[in-house]
Every structure is written in structure tokens, then in C-alpha cells.
N, C-alpha and C positions, 0 to 999 in steps of 0.2 A: 931693609924696612924695617924689622924691627930691632931692638936693642937685644931682648932677650929670648931664648928658647921657647918660654912657655907662649909667649905670644903668639910667636908662629905657631905652635901648635892650636891653642886657642881660633886663630885664623883658619888653620886647617878645618878644624875644626867646625865651626862655623859654616865654610862653605860647602861643608859636607852635611851640614846640616840642613842648607833651604835645599840640595838637592834633593835628599831623604823626604822633606816636609812634601815637595814635590809630588815625589812619586807614590807616596802615601795619599797623595791626595787624590789623585788619578786610579789608584787599586780598585779593582772589581771586586776583591772578598772582603767579607766584614766590615764593610763600608762607612760604618757610621763610626765605628772602634777605629778604623785607621785615621778617619776626619780628625778625632778627637787626635790622635796621635802627632797628626802632621801639624797641627797649631801647636801643639805644644812642642816639639822637634823645630819650629819655627822662633818660637819664644827663645827656648833656650839658645839657642843659634844668635839673636838679638842681644841677650844677657852676656855669653862669651866676645861679642864686637866690644857691649860694654865694659868688660872686666879690661878688653887692650885698649879701649879708652881712657883708663885710668892709670895701667903698667907704663904705657909709653908716654903718659903726661900730655896726652892729644888734648886733654880738659883743658889744659892753660890758653891753647889756642880755640878751643872751641867749649866756651865754659855753660855756651848758653846750654847744652846739654845732659850737664849734671844732674843727678839725681831721677833721669827718664829710666833707670835698668834697677833700681833699688829694693824695688817692689814686688819684682816678675817671679823672686822664686815662691813668692807667697801665693802663688796659682799653682806652683806644682802638684801639690796634695789634689785637689783637685781635679785636676786632668787625671792623674793616675787613677782616680777612684774612680769616674767615669768609661775610663778606659777599660778598666775590668769588668766594671758592670754591661757595659757592651757587649766583653766576650761571653758572659757568662748569663746574660740574662735576653729576652727579645723586647726591650723595654728602651720606646725612643725617649731621645731628648725632649724635656718640656721647660717652660718659663722659669718654674720653682728650682732648678739645675740649678742656676745662679749662684743660691743659695750656698753650694760648696764651694765660691771664690768670694764669702763674705771676706776671710783674712786679706785676698788679694785687694779690696776695696778698705777695706781699713786700711791694709799699706799707701792706700793711693790719697787716702784724705789726711794719713799722718805726713807725707812727701809732699802736701798741698805748698803749705809754708815755702820749702826748698823750692819749689817746681815755678813759685810765680815770683820768685827772686830775681833779681838783675844780675847780671853775669859776674860783677865783680864781688858781691854779696855770696855769690855761689861758690867763686873764688874761695872768698874766705870760712865759709862752710866745709870744701875738703881741710883747708887746712886745719881746722877745728879737729877733722876726724883722724887727721894725719900725730897730731900731738893729744888722739884720746884725750878729747874733751867736746865729743858729739853730742848734738842737743838729745834731749829726754826721748822725744818723739820718733830719733833716729836706732835709741840705743832699743826701744819698746820694737820699732819692725826687725831690728836684729833678732833680740829673741824670739819672737814669736813664730820665725822661720822654721828653726828646727821641731818646735813644739807641733805647731799646724803639721807639717811634713810626716812627724813621727804617729800624728794621730791617726791621718789619713794612709798611712802606709798600713798600719792596724786595722782601720776600717778597709782596706781593697781584699787585705787576707783573709781578713773573715767573710768577705764575701765569694770570692774563691774555694775556700774552706766549704760552706754550706753547698756554693754548685757542686765541689766534687762527692759531697755525703749525698744528694739529690741525684747526682746523676747516673741513668742506668747504664748496661755494657756498649748501648750504641754512640753513647755521648763520648766526646773526646775529653780527656782527664786533666788538657792542659799546664801537663807538668813544667813544660819550660817556664810557663808564667808564673807557676809555684817558685822554682827554682830565680827567675828574675826578681822579682817580690823579695825574695832573701838575701839577695845581694841588694836590692834597693834600703832592706832593711840596715844591713851591715855598714852602708854608706852613710845614713843618718846616726850611727851609734860614731860614728868618724866624724861627723858635724857635730855631736852631742859635746866628743870630746874636744875638739876647737875651741866650742863655746866654754867650755867650763873651763878650761885650761888660763887664760889670761885671769882669772880667781884667782889662784896659785901660784901667779907671775910665771906663767913658762909661754914663752912666745909660742904664738904659730902662724900658718899661714894660709889664708883660704882659697888659694889656686889650686891646691893638691885637690883638695873640695869639688870643686868646679870638672877639675879632671875626670874622678869619678864618676860625676851626676853625668858629665857628658858623656864617658865609656858607657857607664849603663842605659841612658837612652837612646843610644845610638842601635846598642847590642838589641834593644827590645823593640828598635825599627825596624831594623832588617830582618829579627825572627821573627816579626807580624809579618811580613811581606811572604814568609815562607807559610803560612798556615793557611790550612782548607778555610772555608768557610765553615765556620763552626757551628752551625746549627743546619745546614746541610747535609752535615755527618749522618745525620741518624737517617736509621736506614728505613726506609715506607714499604717492606713487604711484609709477607704474612695476614695475618688479623691486622686491620685498616690501622688502628693506632698502637692499642695494646700498651704496654708498658710505658708507652714514649708521649701519654698523654699528657696535655698541660695542669697545670691547676687550675681550679677555678678561678684564683683570685688573677692568675696569668693571662688567663683566655680571656676576662671581664677589660683589663687591660689593653691589649692588643685588639677585640672590636672596640672599645672606645676611641684607639687610634684610629682606626680604620675609617669610621662611621665620621670623625672629625673631617679626616686627609678627604673625605669624599663631599662632604657638605662644602670643606672650606675650597677647596681645588676643583671640584666636577673634572675628574680625571677621565669618568666614563663618557664624556662627550668625545674621547677619539676613539673613532670604529675599532681604533689597532691596537687600544692600550692591553697589553698584558698582566700577566699576574706576575711573571719574572718583573716588570715597572713598578707595579705596586711595592715587591718585594722592595728593590730598591731605593725608593723615597721614602719609605720609611724606614728601613732600616729592619725591617720584621721577616724571619725568615718564609720564604716560599708556604712549605710545607706547615707550616705552624697557621700564618692562612688558610690555609683550605680546610684544615682542623677546624678554627673557630667556626666559620663560615659552616660548615657542617653541622656542628654541634648546635650552631644556635639559630639558624635561618633553616636547616638544613636544606644549602643551596649550594652548588658548584661554584666558582668563580664567575664564570659567565653569565651563571643567573641573577647571581647577587647585582653585577653590571648593569641586567637587561630592566631591575627592577628599578636602578634611578631612573635609566633612561625611557621606561614608560608612566614612571611617575611624572617625569619634567613632563613629558608630552601631554601629558593628562590635564596636568597644571596650565598647558598653552591653551590645550583644546577648549577650558572653559572661558578662556577670553571671548569678548563678541567677535572680535575679526582676528580669527588667529588665521595664520599665514598657512599656505599650500603644504597639504599634508609630507608630500617626499622633501621639499626642502626644510621642514620641521622634523622629519627622521633624521635627515643625514645631520643636522643641526646637532641632533640627541643622541648624537652615538652610533645609531644605526647606521648598516652600509650598504644597504641594497632596499628596494620597495617589500620584495619579496618577504625577507626577513621580518621589516618590519610590522608586515601585516600579520605574520604567524608569531610571532614571539608578542605582540598587544594583546591578540587575541586571545591567544597563551593566557597572561597574565587577569585580563578584563573579562574573557568571554564576549568579548566582541567587537567588530572589527573598528579601526579608527574612524571611519565615517559613521558607523551607527552610536559610535560615543560621541562625537563632538553635535550632531541630532538629537542627543538625550538628553547631554548638559546642557545646550544654548536653548532647547525649547522649554 
């Protein structure tokens, strides 16, 4: 099937990678971190298939795919950084996190001339590279890769160091991650060696680099699967929060994330919606949600949900022709008429009927 052993190893690694990506995507612990890692592993697997595509001269039969994987390594630094951040902070992903992939987007733009060429010109482009006559934009992308990856390796190490400095005795030290980041840095030093070697007329082969990077990410993936829920590891006994109290800025971030999710998705409309479900969809540890709600609102999680439900009912009751009270209560997340009446009166000091009569007169 393959003419050389390296291609066979890459193919086996790619298949293993797709399987690992699926398992990480379905894993129930450290959900956000594992989802980031799943995408990263899947892209690496595609990149490995790209290596086979060139090594086995498949590109000569199907030249239309030339250039599709050239810029993928420029995304690996961003994935590493966001993965480490997700393990060390309860910070949800935001649109501006796409800025960590600026190098990747630059790579796409620089490769656009190649991607838009016809198959015959793409074949000529590969021949230029083989003859060491690569276009300037290809050389720029090639040079950016170790710079970008090394920068993010350092930033990821700083994130972990700060976490370890601030973590109390109840928090995991993540020494396994420290070891993996050290290995990652060694790999990129090897890449730097391979990048500099041609300048001093030493021939190198990037297949060794791909083998090392593949091994690193797969080890990280399987190691990640064995980790407990990092933030659930905090013990909630004795004094309610004690030394585990979150920094003010982090509490503000968590509160803003919760408020945004509640406004945009209205999960409180489901009567069975739980704290565990909110933690899962936001990527914020449940005990951190409880702490923030207690600190900022003096409320439990159920009180927090009921406040949204009561506010929604009040808004609907102000309408001239509001619907039946029980239907309205069920639509806004209350499970029964009795609980609706009790909770509504707790928040407004009026029954729903009294409130509607007052606001509509």
C-alpha cells in the first residue's frame, strides 16, 4: 500500500488521531479543554495524511489538493495555549480568542495564490519546492511556523507557572502538563535546528519532526483523558470558601459569562435545568458558579433561575392579553402551579393574579 515505512506510521497515527479526537470530544471531564484538544488532534491527523499525500507522490494523481495542509501547523500554537488556559482557568471561549490564530489566517492568505491555481500550475509549484525554488510566500509561512509555535509554547508555560504559583493545596499542580510542555519545547528546538540546518548546508528531513509532534499530541490526548475534573478537585468542606475564594476579576468574568448565557439561551425555561448542566455548557466548574452567585447575588443556583423565571412572567403579565397563568408558568420553567404561586409571591410579595390585576389597571 505504501512505499516506505514512514508513510505507514503516519497513516496509523492519523487513524489513531481521528479515534482519539472522537473520544476527547465525547469525554465528560474538563469538557472545554478536551474539545479544544479534539479539534487539534483531528487537524494534526489531516496534516499527517497530507504528509503521506506528498511522500507517496499521490499529489501527481490528484494535484487539486496541493496546498490544503501547508498552513495547518500555524494553528497548533493557538490550540496549545487555549488548551492550557482551559485547564488552568475557568475562562470560557470568546470570539476574540480567534486572535490566537492570526498566524494561521496569515498562512491561509499567503497560500491563497497556490490554492486558487489550476492543477497543472499546482504541480509546477511542487516541482519548484523540490528544486529549492519555493516562492517567497511559501518561505515566509515555513519560517513563521517555528517562531509562532515557540512563542505560544512560552506563553503556555507562563500560564501554567502562574497557575502553579497561585494554586492552593486543594488544587492539582498539573505536573503532568508541565512535563508535556517541556517535551513540546524540546520538539520545537529540534524544529529550529531543522530550519537553521539548510542555511549551513546541512540536509534535514521534516518527517522526524512530524513523528515527534504526533507523538507529543497523542500522549497529551491520552494523558488528558485520565485527568479528573480539574476544578471539581477543590474540596468544599469546612469554611464555605476559605482560601478557595476566586479573585475578583475572575468572579466578574464568570458572572458576565453566566448572565450572557442566561440571556441568549434562556435555559431557565426548562424546569429540570440543573447546576451540572449549566457547568457543562459554559465550561465553568459548578462550585465556582455557586460561589459567584452567592457572592454577587446572595442567591443559590435555584434562586438564580427562579429570578429569571419570575422576571419573564412579570414581563408577560404586563401585556394586555396575557395567556392562562398555568400555561405561562410552565412555559417559563415552573414545574407546577403550587411552586409557581409560592415562588412568585416570594419575589414580588403578590400572587400572580394580584400582580396582573395591578399592572393591567
